[in-house]
N, CA and C atoms of all chains as a GROMACS GRO file, in nm:
protein
  657
    1ASN      N    1  14.868  17.042   9.178
    1ASN     CA    2  14.655  17.042   9.214
    1ASN      C    3  14.616  17.018   9.321
    2ALA      N    4  14.615  17.149   9.367
    2ALA     CA    5  14.584  17.185   9.498
    2ALA      C    6  14.442  17.162   9.511
    3GLY      N    7  14.349  17.254   9.407
    3GLY     CA    8  14.219  17.250   9.438
    3GLY      C    9  14.191  17.382   9.530
    4VAL      N   10  14.107  17.318   9.629
    4VAL     CA   11  14.078  17.449   9.720
    4VAL      C   12  14.172  17.400   9.865
    5THR      N   13  14.218  17.506   9.888
    5THR     CA   14  14.304  17.506  10.037
    5THR      C   15  14.199  17.593  10.134
    6GLN      N   16  14.190  17.503  10.244
    6GLN     CA   17  14.109  17.595  10.334
    6GLN      C   18  14.211  17.565  10.463
    7THR      N   19  14.182  17.701  10.589
    7THR     CA   20  14.305  17.699  10.671
    7THR      C   21  14.255  17.776  10.786
    8PRO      N   22  14.233  17.726  10.907
    8PRO     CA   23  14.306  17.620  10.947
    8PRO      C   24  14.204  17.484  10.932
    9LYS      N   25  14.259  17.384  11.002
    9LYS     CA   26  14.143  17.271  11.020
    9LYS      C   27  14.071  17.272  11.127
   10PHE      N   28  14.161  17.327  11.256
   10PHE     CA   29  14.064  17.302  11.353
   10PHE      C   30  14.122  17.426  11.448
   11GLN      N   31  14.010  17.484  11.539
   11GLN     CA   32  14.042  17.620  11.635
   11GLN      C   33  13.938  17.585  11.708
   12VAL      N   34  14.007  17.670  11.826
   12VAL     CA   35  13.954  17.653  11.946
   12VAL      C   36  13.934  17.827  11.991
   13LEU      N   37  13.832  17.908  12.009
   13LEU     CA   38  13.819  17.988  12.037
   13LEU      C   39  13.750  18.048  12.148
   14LYS      N   40  13.769  18.143  12.224
   14LYS     CA   41  13.684  18.196  12.388
   14LYS      C   42  13.571  18.305  12.340
   15THR      N   43  13.454  18.288  12.359
   15THR     CA   44  13.357  18.359  12.339
   15THR      C   45  13.432  18.481  12.317
   16GLY      N   46  13.346  18.572  12.245
   16GLY     CA   47  13.399  18.735  12.188
   16GLY      C   48  13.566  18.713  12.109
   17GLN      N   49  13.632  18.645  12.114
   17GLN     CA   50  13.729  18.632  12.036
   17GLN      C   51  13.665  18.671  11.906
   18SER      N   52  13.822  18.663  11.802
   18SER     CA   53  13.816  18.721  11.647
   18SER      C   54  13.846  18.594  11.605
   19MET      N   55  13.847  18.560  11.485
   19MET     CA   56  13.929  18.514  11.359
   19MET      C   57  13.876  18.495  11.229
   20THR      N   58  14.010  18.480  11.144
   20THR     CA   59  13.966  18.481  11.022
   20THR      C   60  13.963  18.349  10.904
   21LEU      N   61  13.885  18.283  10.858
   21LEU     CA   62  13.924  18.168  10.803
   21LEU      C   63  13.947  18.169  10.676
   22GLN      N   64  14.022  18.120  10.631
   22GLN     CA   65  14.132  18.143  10.474
   22GLN      C   66  14.103  18.026  10.364
   23CYS      N   67  14.058  18.082  10.260
   23CYS     CA   68  14.018  17.974  10.124
   23CYS      C   69  14.075  18.018  10.025
   24ALA      N   70  14.165  17.957   9.916
   24ALA     CA   71  14.188  17.994   9.826
   24ALA      C   72  14.180  17.885   9.728
   25GLN      N   73  14.138  17.930   9.585
   25GLN     CA   74  14.122  17.770   9.515
   25GLN      C   75  14.200  17.851   9.342
   26ASP      N   76  14.272  17.737   9.312
   26ASP     CA   77  14.371  17.740   9.179
   26ASP      C   78  14.295  17.701   9.053
   27MET      N   79  14.147  17.716   9.056
   27MET     CA   80  14.111  17.643   8.932
   27MET      C   81  14.021  17.758   8.867
   28ASN      N   82  14.069  17.877   8.892
   28ASN     CA   83  14.058  18.006   8.819
   28ASN      C   84  13.853  17.991   8.848
   29HIS      N   85  13.772  17.964   8.926
   29HIS     CA   86  13.671  17.949   8.918
   29HIS      C   87  13.628  18.097   9.000
   30ASN      N   88  13.505  18.150   8.935
   30ASN     CA   89  13.426  18.290   8.972
   30ASN      C   90  13.371  18.250   9.082
   31SER      N   91  13.290  18.122   9.088
   31SER     CA   92  13.222  18.158   9.222
   31SER      C   93  13.261  18.090   9.359
   32MET      N   94  13.245  18.163   9.441
   32MET     CA   95  13.314  18.069   9.636
   32MET      C   96  13.236  18.080   9.701
   33TYR      N   97  13.228  17.994   9.820
   33TYR     CA   98  13.100  17.985   9.921
   33TYR      C   99  13.181  17.945   9.999
   34TRP      N  100  13.104  18.004  10.127
   34TRP     CA  101  13.115  17.996  10.278
   34TRP      C  102  13.001  17.881  10.300
   35TYR      N  103  13.018  17.773  10.372
   35TYR     CA  104  12.901  17.659  10.424
   35TYR      C  105  12.928  17.655  10.589
   36ARG      N  106  12.822  17.677  10.676
   36ARG     CA  107  12.858  17.578  10.796
   36ARG      C  108  12.790  17.440  10.778
   37GLN      N  109  12.832  17.324  10.867
   37GLN     CA  110  12.770  17.227  10.886
   37GLN      C  111  12.755  17.166  11.006
   38ASP      N  112  12.627  17.161  11.076
   38ASP     CA  113  12.603  17.093  11.233
   38ASP      C  114  12.597  16.970  11.239
   39PRO      N  115  12.598  16.946  11.348
   39PRO     CA  116  12.590  16.803  11.379
   39PRO      C  117  12.444  16.742  11.294
   40GLY      N  118  12.418  16.614  11.197
   40GLY     CA  119  12.370  16.552  11.188
   40GLY      C  120  12.234  16.656  11.070
   41MET      N  121  12.330  16.796  11.032
   41MET     CA  122  12.264  16.839  10.944
   41MET      C  123  12.314  16.862  10.829
   42GLY      N  124  12.285  16.934  10.728
   42GLY     CA  125  12.320  16.942  10.590
   42GLY      C  126  12.404  17.057  10.590
   43LEU      N  127  12.448  17.114  10.431
   43LEU     CA  128  12.524  17.211  10.469
   43LEU      C  129  12.435  17.359  10.481
   44ARG      N  130  12.454  17.480  10.537
   44ARG     CA  131  12.392  17.587  10.532
   44ARG      C  132  12.466  17.694  10.495
   45LEU      N  133  12.441  17.799  10.358
   45LEU     CA  134  12.516  17.839  10.336
   45LEU      C  135  12.529  17.986  10.418
   46ILE      N  136  12.642  18.055  10.410
   46ILE     CA  137  12.680  18.157  10.528
   46ILE      C  138  12.637  18.345  10.431
   47TYR      N  139  12.801  18.273  10.326
   47TYR     CA  140  12.791  18.366  10.220
   47TYR      C  141  12.859  18.312  10.059
   48TYR      N  142  12.822  18.381   9.969
   48TYR     CA  143  12.884  18.323   9.847
   48TYR      C  144  12.920  18.450   9.742
   49SER      N  145  13.046  18.415   9.694
   49SER     CA  146  13.085  18.501   9.585
   49SER      C  147  13.083  18.474   9.440
   50ALA      N  148  12.985  18.528   9.351
   50ALA     CA  149  12.970  18.455   9.230
   50ALA      C  150  13.069  18.532   9.148
   51SER      N  151  13.149  18.611   9.209
   51SER     CA  152  13.290  18.678   9.118
   51SER      C  153  13.397  18.762   9.236
   52GLU      N  154  13.486  18.814   9.176
   52GLU     CA  155  13.569  18.901   9.197
   52GLU      C  156  13.523  18.992   9.226
   53GLY      N  157  13.487  19.071   9.366
   53GLY     CA  158  13.464  19.241   9.372
   53GLY      C  159  13.302  19.165   9.436
   54THR      N  160  13.225  19.040   9.440
   54THR     CA  161  13.106  19.041   9.502
   54THR      C  162  13.090  18.969   9.581
   55THR      N  163  13.010  18.990   9.697
   55THR     CA  164  12.925  18.914   9.780
   55THR      C  165  12.772  18.895   9.817
   56ASP      N  166  12.745  18.792   9.829
   56ASP     CA  167  12.613  18.803   9.920
   56ASP      C  168  12.606  18.689  10.022
   57LYS      N  169  12.455  18.797  10.098
   57LYS     CA  170  12.456  18.646  10.224
   57LYS      C  171  12.378  18.543  10.172
   58GLY      N  172  12.405  18.465  10.223
   58GLY     CA  173  12.348  18.324  10.216
   58GLY      C  174  12.181  18.287  10.289
   59GLU      N  175  12.201  18.220  10.330
   59GLU     CA  176  12.115  18.136  10.459
   59GLU      C  177  12.138  18.190  10.593
   60VAL      N  178  12.238  18.207  10.663
   60VAL     CA  179  12.259  18.220  10.794
   60VAL      C  180  12.395  18.301  10.819
   61PRO      N  181  12.394  18.413  10.766
   61PRO     CA  182  12.468  18.543  10.756
   61PRO      C  183  12.513  18.599  10.854
   62ASN      N  184  12.439  18.588  10.976
   62ASN     CA  185  12.437  18.685  11.114
   62ASN      C  186  12.561  18.628  11.186
   63GLY      N  187  12.626  18.730  11.216
   63GLY     CA  188  12.766  18.716  11.315
   63GLY      C  189  12.925  18.655  11.211
   64TYR      N  190  12.904  18.714  11.109
   64TYR     CA  191  12.995  18.623  11.013
   64TYR      C  192  13.033  18.737  10.880
   65ASN      N  193  13.115  18.811  10.810
   65ASN     CA  194  13.206  18.844  10.719
   65ASN      C  195  13.256  18.822  10.664
   66VAL      N  196  13.270  18.840  10.490
   66VAL     CA  197  13.365  18.811  10.408
   66VAL      C  198  13.412  18.912  10.342
   67SER      N  199  13.531  18.859  10.275
   67SER     CA  200  13.628  18.944  10.173
   67SER      C  201  13.662  18.844  10.064
   68ARG      N  202  13.575  18.905   9.922
   68ARG     CA  203  13.693  18.817   9.804
   68ARG      C  204  13.787  18.906   9.764
   69LEU      N  205  13.880  18.886   9.821
   69LEU     CA  206  14.030  18.942   9.806
   69LEU      C  207  14.083  18.963   9.632
   70ASN      N  208  14.060  18.871   9.596
   70ASN     CA  209  14.088  18.871   9.424
   70ASN      C  210  14.047  18.723   9.391
   71LYS      N  211  14.060  18.705   9.271
   71LYS     CA  212  13.966  18.571   9.197
   71LYS      C  213  14.013  18.430   9.272
   72ARG      N  214  14.122  18.419   9.336
   72ARG     CA  215  14.151  18.312   9.428
   72ARG      C  216  14.119  18.288   9.549
   73GLU      N  217  14.104  18.401   9.633
   73GLU     CA  218  14.080  18.399   9.792
   73GLU      C  219  13.938  18.501   9.854
   74PHE      N  220  13.874  18.368   9.914
   74PHE     CA  221  13.744  18.431   9.997
   74PHE      C  222  13.769  18.356  10.165
   75SER      N  223  13.744  18.464  10.216
   75SER     CA  224  13.786  18.472  10.376
   75SER      C  225  13.656  18.525  10.443
   76LEU      N  226  13.645  18.435  10.546
   76LEU     CA  227  13.541  18.450  10.628
   76LEU      C  228  13.568  18.485  10.777
   77ARG      N  229  13.534  18.569  10.783
   77ARG     CA  230  13.530  18.655  10.940
   77ARG      C  231  13.452  18.636  11.043
   78LEU      N  232  13.471  18.604  11.191
   78LEU     CA  233  13.354  18.569  11.262
   78LEU      C  234  13.456  18.716  11.382
   79GLU      N  235  13.389  18.849  11.392
   79GLU     CA  236  13.428  18.957  11.462
   79GLU      C  237  13.424  18.919  11.598
   80SER      N  238  13.352  18.850  11.676
   80SER     CA  239  13.301  18.816  11.781
   80SER      C  240  13.256  18.681  11.811
   81ALA      N  241  13.316  18.605  11.818
   81ALA     CA  242  13.301  18.458  11.856
   81ALA      C  243  13.183  18.410  11.960
   82ALA      N  244  13.077  18.336  11.886
   82ALA     CA  245  12.950  18.301  12.010
   82ALA      C  246  12.970  18.120  12.017
   83PRO      N  247  12.907  18.056  12.086
   83PRO     CA  248  12.907  17.902  12.118
   83PRO      C  249  12.804  17.873  12.019
   84SER      N  250  12.720  17.925  11.948
   84SER     CA  251  12.628  17.935  11.851
   84SER      C  252  12.680  17.888  11.706
   85GLN      N  253  12.821  17.928  11.745
   85GLN     CA  254  12.910  17.930  11.597
   85GLN      C  255  13.008  17.804  11.573
   86THR      N  256  12.986  17.723  11.704
   86THR     CA  257  13.030  17.629  11.692
   86THR      C  258  13.013  17.507  11.528
   87SER      N  259  13.109  17.437  11.525
   87SER     CA  260  13.010  17.411  11.382
   87SER      C  261  13.143  17.396  11.290
   88VAL      N  262  13.126  17.283  11.195
   88VAL     CA  263  13.197  17.251  11.065
   88VAL      C  264  13.193  17.336  10.987
   89TYR      N  265  13.315  17.431  10.928
   89TYR     CA  266  13.307  17.532  10.818
   89TYR      C  267  13.349  17.463  10.692
   90PHE      N  268  13.305  17.490  10.593
   90PHE     CA  269  13.356  17.439  10.437
   90PHE      C  270  13.353  17.581  10.351
   91CYS      N  271  13.440  17.548  10.289
   91CYS     CA  272  13.478  17.601  10.146
   91CYS      C  273  13.452  17.614  10.040
   92ALA      N  274  13.405  17.627   9.937
   92ALA     CA  275  13.365  17.548   9.810
   92ALA      C  276  13.418  17.651   9.688
   93SER      N  277  13.458  17.637   9.597
   93SER     CA  278  13.449  17.681   9.458
   93SER      C  279  13.333  17.618   9.336
   94TRP      N  280  13.324  17.684   9.228
   94TRP     CA  281  13.230  17.614   9.133
   94TRP      C  282  13.275  17.718   9.035
   95ARG      N  283  13.241  17.676   8.913
   95ARG     CA  284  13.225  17.713   8.779
   95ARG      C  285  13.143  17.641   8.672
   96GLU      N  286  13.041  17.737   8.596
   96GLU     CA  287  12.966  17.652   8.532
   96GLU      C  288  13.009  17.501   8.458
   97GLY      N  289  12.920  17.447   8.441
   97GLY     CA  290  12.998  17.316   8.360
   97GLY      C  291  13.050  17.197   8.463
   98THR      N  292  13.137  17.224   8.602
   98THR     CA  293  13.188  17.146   8.693
   98THR      C  294  13.111  17.112   8.775
   99GLU      N  295  13.152  17.023   8.884
   99GLU     CA  296  13.088  17.006   9.026
   99GLU      C  297  13.164  17.115   9.088
  100ALA      N  298  13.115  17.108   9.180
  100ALA     CA  299  13.156  17.212   9.319
  100ALA      C  300  13.304  17.096   9.384
  101PHE      N  301  13.374  17.203   9.418
  101PHE     CA  302  13.512  17.160   9.507
  101PHE      C  303  13.514  17.206   9.634
  102PHE      N  304  13.564  17.137   9.715
  102PHE     CA  305  13.539  17.165   9.849
  102PHE      C  306  13.705  17.190   9.896
  103GLY      N  307  13.699  17.228  10.017
  103GLY     CA  308  13.838  17.224  10.097
  103GLY      C  309  13.815  17.128  10.211
  104GLN      N  310  13.890  17.117  10.288
  104GLN     CA  311  13.906  16.983  10.394
  104GLN      C  312  13.804  17.038  10.495
  105GLY      N  313  13.764  17.120  10.552
  105GLY     CA  314  13.682  17.187  10.649
  105GLY      C  315  13.810  17.204  10.801
  106THR      N  316  13.703  17.328  10.828
  106THR     CA  317  13.715  17.388  10.975
  106THR      C  318  13.657  17.367  11.081
  107ARG      N  319  13.714  17.267  11.168
  107ARG     CA  320  13.634  17.230  11.290
  107ARG      C  321  13.632  17.315  11.366
  108LEU      N  322  13.532  17.398  11.384
  108LEU     CA  323  13.552  17.532  11.545
  108LEU      C  324  13.469  17.504  11.632
  109THR      N  325  13.542  17.526  11.727
  109THR     CA  326  13.455  17.541  11.875
  109THR      C  327  13.483  17.666  11.969
  110VAL      N  328  13.373  17.701  11.987
  110VAL     CA  329  13.373  17.801  12.060
  110VAL      C  330  13.375  17.824  12.234
  111VAL      N  331  13.428  17.860  12.292
  111VAL     CA  332  13.401  17.766  12.453
  111VAL      C  333  13.357  17.908  12.547
  112GLU      N  334  11.044  18.030   9.586
  112GLU     CA  335  11.132  18.015   9.628
  112GLU      C  336  11.255  17.881   9.574
  113ASP      N  337  11.332  17.867   9.553
  113ASP     CA  338  11.414  17.740   9.512
  113ASP      C  339  11.432  17.641   9.618
  114LYS      N  340  11.430  17.547   9.626
  114LYS     CA  341  11.396  17.444   9.678
  114LYS      C  342  11.483  17.279   9.625
  115VAL      N  343  11.519  17.199   9.726
  115VAL     CA  344  11.592  17.087   9.673
  115VAL      C  345  11.551  17.010   9.813
  116VAL      N  346  11.484  16.914   9.809
  116VAL     CA  347  11.446  16.783   9.884
  116VAL      C  348  11.459  16.655   9.874
  117GLN      N  349  11.554  16.621   9.980
  117GLN     CA  350  11.564  16.477   9.939
  117GLN      C  351  11.500  16.358  10.064
  118SER      N  352  11.513  16.248  10.002
  118SER     CA  353  11.423  16.144  10.082
  118SER      C  354  11.454  16.043  10.067
  119PRO      N  355  11.477  15.933  10.171
  119PRO     CA  356  11.403  15.969  10.297
  119PRO      C  357  11.546  16.039  10.378
  120LEU      N  358  11.532  16.096  10.475
  120LEU     CA  359  11.637  16.202  10.593
  120LEU      C  360  11.744  16.086  10.643
  121SER      N  361  11.681  15.956  10.632
  121SER     CA  362  11.766  15.837  10.706
  121SER      C  363  11.721  15.719  10.662
  122LEU      N  364  11.820  15.619  10.680
  122LEU     CA  365  11.787  15.516  10.616
  122LEU      C  366  11.902  15.400  10.706
  123VAL      N  367  11.832  15.307  10.741
  123VAL     CA  368  11.911  15.145  10.767
  123VAL      C  369  11.870  15.064  10.707
  124VAL      N  370  11.958  14.971  10.654
  124VAL     CA  371  11.961  14.842  10.559
  124VAL      C  372  12.072  14.758  10.605
  125HIS      N  373  12.038  14.632  10.551
  125HIS     CA  374  12.173  14.562  10.567
  125HIS      C  375  12.235  14.516  10.494
  126GLU      N  376  12.378  14.465  10.456
  126GLU     CA  377  12.486  14.472  10.375
  126GLU      C  378  12.424  14.348  10.236
  127GLY      N  379  12.444  14.384  10.165
  127GLY     CA  380  12.363  14.370  10.047
  127GLY      C  381  12.231  14.418  10.004
  128ASP      N  382  12.190  14.472  10.071
  128ASP     CA  383  12.043  14.537  10.006
  128ASP      C  384  12.085  14.631   9.879
  129THR      N  385  11.948  14.646   9.827
  129THR     CA  386  11.993  14.754   9.698
  129THR      C  387  11.913  14.894   9.765
  130VAL      N  388  11.960  15.013   9.766
  130VAL     CA  389  11.896  15.143   9.804
  130VAL      C  390  11.884  15.209   9.692
  131THR      N  391  11.769  15.314   9.722
  131THR     CA  392  11.720  15.445   9.603
  131THR      C  393  11.714  15.544   9.701
  132LEU      N  394  11.799  15.645   9.670
  132LEU     CA  395  11.784  15.751   9.744
  132LEU      C  396  11.711  15.838   9.621
  133ASN      N  397  11.628  15.968   9.704
  133ASN     CA  398  11.592  16.066   9.609
  133ASN      C  399  11.588  16.207   9.613
  134CYS      N  400  11.590  16.252   9.514
  134CYS     CA  401  11.609  16.400   9.527
  134CYS      C  402  11.505  16.490   9.437
  135SER      N  403  11.437  16.545   9.487
  135SER     CA  404  11.331  16.638   9.413
  135SER      C  405  11.365  16.792   9.472
  136TYR      N  406  11.314  16.855   9.329
  136TYR     CA  407  11.375  16.984   9.309
  136TYR      C  408  11.249  17.103   9.251
  137GLU      N  409  11.283  17.210   9.282
  137GLU     CA  410  11.190  17.326   9.224
  137GLU      C  411  11.264  17.435   9.212
  138VAL      N  412  11.340  17.479   9.107
  138VAL     CA  413  11.463  17.567   9.108
  138VAL      C  414  11.413  17.632   8.960
  139THR      N  415  11.430  17.723   8.946
  139THR     CA  416  11.419  17.829   8.833
  139THR      C  417  11.564  17.800   8.751
  140ASN      N  418  11.553  17.818   8.613
  140ASN     CA  419  11.679  17.818   8.576
  140ASN      C  420  11.751  17.683   8.566
  141PHE      N  421  11.707  17.594   8.593
  141PHE     CA  422  11.795  17.454   8.619
  141PHE      C  423  11.888  17.424   8.489
  142ARG      N  424  12.043  17.396   8.568
  142ARG     CA  425  12.113  17.367   8.483
  142ARG      C  426  12.147  17.214   8.467
  143SER      N  427  12.224  17.145   8.627
  143SER     CA  428  12.226  17.076   8.614
  143SER      C  429  12.210  16.988   8.772
  144LEU      N  430  12.280  16.907   8.794
  144LEU     CA  431  12.241  16.841   8.930
  144LEU      C  432  12.337  16.758   8.987
  145LEU      N  433  12.378  16.729   9.078
  145LEU     CA  434  12.553  16.687   9.142
  145LEU      C  435  12.503  16.600   9.277
  146TRP      N  436  12.527  16.474   9.287
  146TRP     CA  437  12.563  16.396   9.397
  146TRP      C  438  12.713  16.353   9.456
  147TYR      N  439  12.690  16.398   9.566
  147TYR     CA  440  12.801  16.376   9.672
  147TYR      C  441  12.782  16.289   9.779
  148LYS      N  442  12.901  16.249   9.836
  148LYS     CA  443  12.910  16.130   9.930
  148LYS      C  444  12.991  16.216  10.048
  149GLN      N  445  12.925  16.205  10.158
  149GLN     CA  446  13.016  16.250  10.271
  149GLN      C  447  13.028  16.151  10.348
  150GLU      N  448  13.166  16.159  10.449
  150GLU     CA  449  13.162  16.051  10.531
  150GLU      C  450  13.201  16.182  10.636
  151LYS      N  451  13.325  16.122  10.744
  151LYS     CA  452  13.344  16.235  10.842
  151LYS      C  453  13.468  16.350  10.746
  152LYS      N  454  13.397  16.400  10.706
  152LYS     CA  455  13.521  16.474  10.600
  152LYS      C  456  13.420  16.564  10.481
  153ALA      N  457  13.466  16.652  10.418
  153ALA     CA  458  13.423  16.689  10.298
  153ALA      C  459  13.336  16.630  10.199
  154PRO      N  460  13.268  16.647  10.146
  154PRO     CA  461  13.170  16.589  10.040
  154PRO      C  462  13.280  16.552   9.930
  155THR      N  463  13.260  16.397   9.890
  155THR     CA  464  13.323  16.385   9.786
  155THR      C  465  13.214  16.384   9.656
  156PHE      N  466  13.265  16.414   9.524
  156PHE     CA  467  13.180  16.386   9.397
  156PHE      C  468  13.135  16.256   9.372
  157LEU      N  469  13.001  16.283   9.335
  157LEU     CA  470  12.998  16.105   9.286
  157LEU      C  471  12.955  16.140   9.136
  158PHE      N  472  12.817  16.219   9.091
  158PHE     CA  473  12.793  16.250   8.964
  158PHE      C  474  12.771  16.391   8.955
  159MET      N  475  12.752  16.416   8.837
  159MET     CA  476  12.658  16.562   8.761
  159MET      C  477  12.597  16.471   8.644
  160LEU      N  478  12.487  16.537   8.635
  160LEU     CA  479  12.339  16.487   8.559
  160LEU      C  480  12.309  16.634   8.462
  161THR      N  481  12.308  16.627   8.350
  161THR     CA  482  12.229  16.773   8.303
  161THR      C  483  12.102  16.715   8.230
  162SER      N  484  12.125  16.580   8.139
  162SER     CA  485  12.037  16.536   8.076
  162SER      C  486  11.918  16.468   8.118
  163SER      N  487  11.791  16.465   8.083
  163SER     CA  488  11.684  16.349   8.139
  163SER      C  489  11.730  16.223   8.077
  164GLY      N  490  11.712  16.136   8.136
  164GLY     CA  491  11.692  15.979   8.114
  164GLY      C  492  11.841  15.922   8.080
  165ILE      N  493  11.957  15.958   8.112
  165ILE     CA  494  12.060  15.924   8.061
  165ILE      C  495  12.130  15.876   8.203
  166GLU      N  496  12.162  15.770   8.190
  166GLU     CA  497  12.206  15.702   8.342
  166GLU      C  498  12.358  15.726   8.328
  167LYS      N  499  12.372  15.787   8.446
  167LYS     CA  500  12.545  15.774   8.493
  167LYS      C  501  12.569  15.635   8.567
  168LYS      N  502  12.669  15.579   8.547
  168LYS     CA  503  12.712  15.478   8.651
  168LYS      C  504  12.873  15.496   8.688
  169SER      N  505  12.897  15.423   8.802
  169SER     CA  506  13.034  15.438   8.889
  169SER      C  507  13.033  15.277   8.953
  170GLY      N  508  13.048  15.209   8.910
  170GLY     CA  509  13.042  15.061   8.985
  170GLY      C  510  12.924  15.001   9.039
  171ARG      N  511  12.882  15.007   9.169
  171ARG     CA  512  12.740  14.972   9.229
  171ARG      C  513  12.691  15.109   9.257
  172LEU      N  514  12.735  15.212   9.191
  172LEU     CA  515  12.648  15.336   9.222
  172LEU      C  516  12.562  15.392   9.078
  173SER      N  517  12.454  15.428   9.082
  173SER     CA  518  12.419  15.472   8.929
  173SER      C  519  12.293  15.583   8.977
  174SER      N  520  12.299  15.732   8.873
  174SER     CA  521  12.235  15.782   8.909
  174SER      C  522  12.114  15.827   8.796
  175ILE      N  523  12.014  15.904   8.782
  175ILE     CA  524  11.937  15.937   8.664
  175ILE      C  525  11.859  16.040   8.675
  176LEU      N  526  11.823  16.117   8.592
  176LEU     CA  527  11.760  16.270   8.594
  176LEU      C  528  11.622  16.235   8.531
  177ASP      N  529  11.508  16.309   8.597
  177ASP     CA  530  11.390  16.308   8.531
  177ASP      C  531  11.372  16.448   8.525
  178LYS      N  532  11.400  16.566   8.431
  178LYS     CA  533  11.354  16.671   8.410
  178LYS      C  534  11.228  16.728   8.384
  179LYS      N  535  11.126  16.627   8.341
  179LYS     CA  536  10.990  16.629   8.366
  179LYS      C  537  10.964  16.670   8.510
  180GLU      N  538  10.973  16.514   8.542
  180GLU     CA  539  10.918  16.513   8.667
  180GLU      C  540  10.984  16.593   8.765
  181LEU      N  541  11.076  16.663   8.770
  181LEU     CA  542  11.177  16.711   8.864
  181LEU      C  543  11.238  16.662   8.966
  182PHE      N  544  11.293  16.543   8.932
  182PHE     CA  545  11.408  16.431   9.038
  182PHE      C  546  11.484  16.381   8.961
  183SER      N  547  11.553  16.304   9.058
  183SER     CA  548  11.682  16.255   9.017
  183SER      C  549  11.674  16.135   9.176
  184ILE      N  550  11.728  16.058   9.115
  184ILE     CA  551  11.784  15.900   9.182
  184ILE      C  552  11.888  15.911   9.190
  185LEU      N  553  11.938  15.810   9.304
  185LEU     CA  554  12.063  15.774   9.298
  185LEU      C  555  12.055  15.615   9.390
  186ASN      N  556  12.132  15.502   9.293
  186ASN     CA  557  12.100  15.387   9.282
  186ASN      C  558  12.209  15.354   9.336
  187ILE      N  559  12.203  15.219   9.448
  187ILE     CA  560  12.324  15.197   9.512
  187ILE      C  561  12.289  15.029   9.527
  188THR      N  562  12.369  14.949   9.469
  188THR     CA  563  12.341  14.788   9.459
  188THR      C  564  12.459  14.715   9.571
  189ALA      N  565  12.381  14.603   9.610
  189ALA     CA  566  12.507  14.522   9.691
  189ALA      C  567  12.571  14.634   9.783
  190THR      N  568  12.468  14.688   9.874
  190THR     CA  569  12.571  14.764   9.979
  190THR      C  570  12.630  14.733  10.056
  191GLN      N  571  12.730  14.778  10.078
  191GLN     CA  572  12.881  14.722  10.185
  191GLN      C  573  12.856  14.883  10.272
  192THR      N  574  12.932  14.837  10.384
  192THR     CA  575  12.958  14.895  10.497
  192THR      C  576  13.022  15.059  10.430
  193GLY      N  577  13.105  15.054  10.407
  193GLY     CA  578  13.156  15.158  10.330
  193GLY      C  579  13.111  15.243  10.261
  194ASP      N  580  12.962  15.185  10.247
  194ASP     CA  581  12.838  15.305  10.166
  194ASP      C  582  12.837  15.372  10.273
  195SER      N  583  12.820  15.354  10.455
  195SER     CA  584  12.760  15.440  10.470
  195SER      C  585  12.833  15.560  10.514
  196ALA      N  586  12.715  15.690  10.464
  196ALA     CA  587  12.762  15.828  10.452
  196ALA      C  588  12.629  15.855  10.462
  197VAL      N  589  12.666  16.013  10.470
  197VAL     CA  590  12.518  16.119  10.421
  197VAL      C  591  12.544  16.126  10.267
  198TYR      N  592  12.446  16.121  10.155
  198TYR     CA  593  12.440  16.156  10.028
  198TYR      C  594  12.382  16.277  10.017
  199LEU      N  595  12.414  16.373   9.933
  199LEU     CA  596  12.382  16.522   9.958
  199LEU      C  597  12.376  16.531   9.770
  200CYS      N  598  12.247  16.593   9.777
  200CYS     CA  599  12.208  16.655   9.629
  200CYS      C  600  12.194  16.804   9.638
  201ALA      N  601  12.243  16.843   9.493
  201ALA     CA  602  12.240  17.016   9.484
  201ALA      C  603  12.216  17.030   9.348
  202VAL      N  604  12.144  17.122   9.323
  202VAL     CA  605  12.083  17.134   9.216
  202VAL      C  606  12.163  17.304   9.135
  203ILE      N  607  12.213  17.301   9.063
  203ILE     CA  608  12.261  17.455   9.027
  203ILE      C  609  12.145  17.497   8.917
  204ASN      N  610  12.187  17.638   8.956
  204ASN     CA  611  12.089  17.707   8.862
  204ASN      C  612  12.234  17.833   8.820
  205TYR      N  613  12.210  17.950   8.873
  205TYR     CA  614  12.309  18.042   8.910
  205TYR      C  615  12.391  18.024   8.980
  206GLN      N  616  12.355  17.938   9.098
  206GLN     CA  617  12.433  17.891   9.192
  206GLN      C  618  12.370  17.740   9.245
  207LEU      N  619  12.482  17.696   9.390
  207LEU     CA  620  12.447  17.538   9.425
  207LEU      C  621  12.333  17.592   9.546
  208ILE      N  622  12.227  17.459   9.524
  208ILE     CA  623  12.110  17.502   9.580
  208ILE      C  624  12.130  17.309   9.646
  209TRP      N  625  12.151  17.331   9.817
  209TRP     CA  626  12.156  17.183   9.824
  209TRP      C  627  12.032  17.114   9.936
  210GLY      N  628  12.047  16.996   9.914
  210GLY     CA  629  11.904  16.952   9.951
  210GLY      C  630  11.965  16.921  10.132
  211ALA      N  631  11.875  16.872  10.220
  211ALA     CA  632  11.951  16.855  10.381
  211ALA      C  633  12.023  16.683  10.358
  212GLY      N  634  11.988  16.642  10.292
  212GLY     CA  635  12.084  16.536  10.269
  212GLY      C  636  12.004  16.343  10.318
  213THR      N  637  12.074  16.260  10.287
  213THR     CA  638  12.019  16.170  10.342
  213THR      C  639  12.126  16.046  10.381
  214LYS      N  640  12.091  16.045  10.550
  214LYS     CA  641  12.220  15.997  10.598
  214LYS      C  642  12.210  15.805  10.585
  215LEU      N  643  12.256  15.765  10.481
  215LEU     CA  644  12.263  15.586  10.500
  215LEU      C  645  12.359  15.503  10.585
  216ILE      N  646  12.286  15.429  10.634
  216ILE     CA  647  12.351  15.370  10.754
  216ILE      C  648  12.335  15.199  10.729
  217ILE      N  649  12.451  15.149  10.657
  217ILE     CA  650  12.458  15.010  10.604
  217ILE      C  651  12.522  14.924  10.780
  218LYS      N  652  12.412  14.769  10.816
  218LYS     CA  653  12.444  14.734  10.898
  218LYS      C  654  12.522  14.575  10.834
  219PRO      N  655  12.612  14.578  10.917
  219PRO     CA  656  12.681  14.431  10.860
  219PRO      C  657  12.586  14.295  10.863
   0.00000   0.00000   0.00000
């Protein structure tokens, strides 16, 4: 009963480096989301995917790309990390009639 | 534009007090409203509300939805220090729309 699995939990990058955050869910949900959460702030939507093969920009998409590889997996890529991308990242999945389920979060620091 | 507004943004009370957190919304095609509690980790689910006027209850926490006036409240009675957290509200239409959260601090 894994729910939403998000990796890694922690990451430190140098400015300009790239990385991919992985997210997988085993609940057969159509919708998946990537959020960032800065200290003292709420969740801000980066990208979402309403179904396999579709992705849409959220509130703060600049500097990120996503891939909905299949129904289970939704990855977030930082091509050239910047200190402004230091944040906690959450993946979530959802289907109609249920609550949203969250991954454990990734604490990313860009130095 | 769809929006969800939570109030107050922060609240400090003493242990044993009762608190009421508010979530108002202007969202097209409303389907349901969710409440979450977030400590220093991922949000954890509290309630899902779909129908107006039906109270959901779990221990000292309760919540109700008013679809006519477009808001929900989350009540916590006999607060404890473990209730200190950020409480998030989200409204579902065809996606999740989150409020900014209410930071609740319970002083011993």
